[in-house]
Phi, psi and omega in degrees: 000323176294321184292320176299313184302320183292321180295316181286318180300320185300323181288317183298306186292328175299314179292324175304315187296322176283336184260320182256327175144154184296322182289329176295316180306303181303311182297319182294313183300305185297315177306311184293312181293326179292319174298315181298318186291319177296320178294331178297326185286344179268352178286132184233323190231347186260116175294318178300317182288327179294317182297316182301310181295329176290329178294314179300313179296317174301318177300312178297311187297331183304333184275339196287313181298309184291326173293322173297314182295316182296315181298317184293315183295337179267336183270319183278149174309150189292332178284350182249340192299335180294329177294319181294313177298328175295321179294315181297315182296307187296313181296320177298315179293324180296337174301329173304317176293310180296318181297316175304320177291317178300315185298329180286341186260338191222169180292145185300322179299317180294326181294324178291320176299323174297310179301315180292314179304315180290335169295319181295322179294321180298323187295315180297315184297329180269006176303332184273359184290134181263151178292147176300128178292329176304311183293316181301316182299316181295316183298320185276354184270219182302136175277357182277348184281129180276118180254134176068030181271098185299326184283352172297335182287353188240350186265002180227122192297320180295317184292314183299318180295323174293319176297319180292324174294322175300322173290319188290334178293346182263000180303316184300326177301312184278346168296312181296310177293313191276343183234303189292329179264314183298322180256021183300323178297318182290318179295317181298325182286325175295327179276001183054048176283130184278113177112157187281142178241124179248142180304312184302311177296320180294327177289322177302315179296319184296313179292332172290321174299312181296324177303308178293320177294326181290319178295315178301312183297316182294318181294311183289330173297329174285317182295316182276351182056039177206129176282316190293316182299312179289329180298312179294324181297317187286325179289330176291317180296315178301322175296319176292319186291317179297322178299319179295321179306317184276350179256017180273008183310131180084350175285175182277166180295329179296318176297318179303309181301323180295319178299315180300324174301312184293323175299317180300316177301318178299321182265019169295353177291001173306335177295310185279338178297315181290324184285321176302316180299317178297324184280347187277344190235168184280165188300325184290341173227020181293317176297320178301314179290309181301335179270325177290318183302311176298325185286324179293323176299311179300320178295329178297344175305317180300321180288320179299318184290325174298314184295314178301314185291322180300304178305320183297331184271350182295147176286139179212109178067236186268356181215209176263171184296326177089161187286327188283316177295314180300314178299320180293320179297311175303316181290319177297322180294317179297317181295318178299313182295317177303313180301314181297314185292321178298325184299332182264007183258136178290151178292134183239003177301136180061015177287137177288120185259005182275073177205172185237161173262137180259159180295000000 
């Protein structure tokens, strides 16, 4: 339900950000998911009520990353904006690590109150955030310019392919999180890993790796003055790490967790993934793209999981294909698609973003 909320909310808040403003997007997003999380803490017996509040929280949460990335890319000087997006992404991802630690120490109701309360504090801290001058100039200019037109992404073949490629380069991350980590207890047994593997710990190691990888990808993209070079380097690193994951048969659970940490580092290119999406498009649809792309990639987790489950049930020889082979097939497909998608995207480091997309 939360994932569905994020898919719908990504479109809504993206359009809001391009039509009304980046700051309005951020404020609306933060307020909605904060109140929804607090409301979730009051649910005690109703699964239906819990599901409704998760949908609303996901709807609200969908806007914050894209809105923040859009605002930073337009406010900071172009030679510094990669540092800004790096800080946003890495601090945000590290929140997943902290959240996991908090959840182990307190009652889940209290955890929701803390999460919602921190969101409201964040809202107060952001009261002083100024609107993007780039967007203000666009808004006060010609009324003929279509702002936040989601369908513009589908009416031009070249623009659509660029949008599609921006989405597809993120597939390896959610393949790792949604399959290799989410099903790690099952896969580790098939690999004969010595010792128990728990999903919660695997997720914590993954996001810890993503935090460090996100910082590294953003930093080196600035140092080398290239998003594309770092994207390809991290995709290659992820390929090696994923291969190591399937070669850990018979190893200890500690070694397995270490490989998961390394895989997380590899898909830390999530930082420049979000930056690249924002830098590919004009000011009039930039928030729409930057907000929908991450959420559509998250939504692809559902399709990847269905593919994994289907492959796992297929007959092979005397039995079924199995979890290890199925996960390897889905992982390899995601990597190949991501390499293909990255090959067709332009270099956006130091790109002037003050332009619009025409119908």
